[in-house]
N, C-alpha and C positions, 0 to 999 in steps of 0.2 A: 498534559499529552495530548488534551485535543490539538491543541495550536501546533505542536508537531507532528500530528499526523494530518491534520489540514496543510502542512506544507508538503507533505508526501502527496497527498492530493493534487493541491496545485500544480505541482511541478511536473508530475504523472501525467494532468492534462494538457500543459504544456508541451510535453514530448509529444502525446498524442495527435495534437494540433498541429505540431512542427510537420508531424508526418504526413497527415491527411490534407494541408492545406498549401505548405508551401513548397513549389517546385523543388525536386532534389537539387537542381543546379544554383538555388538560391539558400540553400542552406547554411548556417553558420555554426560549425562543427563546435568553436568555443562556449555559445551560447547552450548546446544541445550538452556539451559536456559539465556545464556549468549547474544544469537543471538536473540531471543524472546525478551528481553529485550530493545536491543536495536529499535526493531520496538515498542514494547510497549510504550517506551518513548518516541521517535518520534511522534507517533500519538498524547501523549497527549501534546505534544507542539503545534503540529497544530491545536488541537482540540479547546485550549484554545484559537487560536488567528490565523483563518483560514485566508487566504488572500483574498483580494478582486476579485472579476472578473472583466476583462477589456475589452476593444472591441477586442483586440488584447493579445491574449495571449502568456504571455512570459514562458520562457523554465521550470521555475519554478515552474508555473502552470500545465504546460503539463506532468512533472515528478510526480507531487502529483496524478495529474488524472490516469497515468500508475500505479502509488505503488498503490492505492486505489483500482483500476481496476485488479490488480492482486492479491490482498487481497481477492478479491469477486472470481475470478476464482481458486486460487489452494487453499484457506484456507475458502472455503464455504461463503464467505461474514461474517465470525466471527464478524470482525473486527467492522460493523456495531453498534453491540449494544455496548452501553456506548458512542459513537462518533456522536451523532446527528448534531451536526455543520458539519461535515465531512460528512455526509452522506447527508446533504440539499446543502453542496457545491458540491459535486461530481453532483449531479441531476442538480444543476444550473448550473456546466461545459458543462455536457453533453448536455444541453438545447441549450446554447450559442453555441457551438463547434459541428455541427451534424458530422463533419467529424470522431469525436473521438468515438461518439455513434455508427455509420455505422462501423465502426472496430472494436467494442468491441465483444471479444469471449466470448462463453457461456459455452464451454463444453471444 
């Protein structure tokens, strides 16, 4: 799960960099679609079978929470539509791990 969620973060960061640093006329849509597809497919796998919460979260759960939080921060939470299981999972994680919620960046 950690590797899968690291992949979501990596592809998401590449998409942000693309928008910030590359002039629009130099964008390569095929590359953007490839990165977006990675994120979409990984979220679909996690939506179909979200991990169970545990008393002490494992690194995979922490990475998932960070990946979903990054989607909220950098992509205006658009991932939430169509992913009700992951929304519920993240809300549950934030409730069980107050430190995560306390460090959430909203701007």
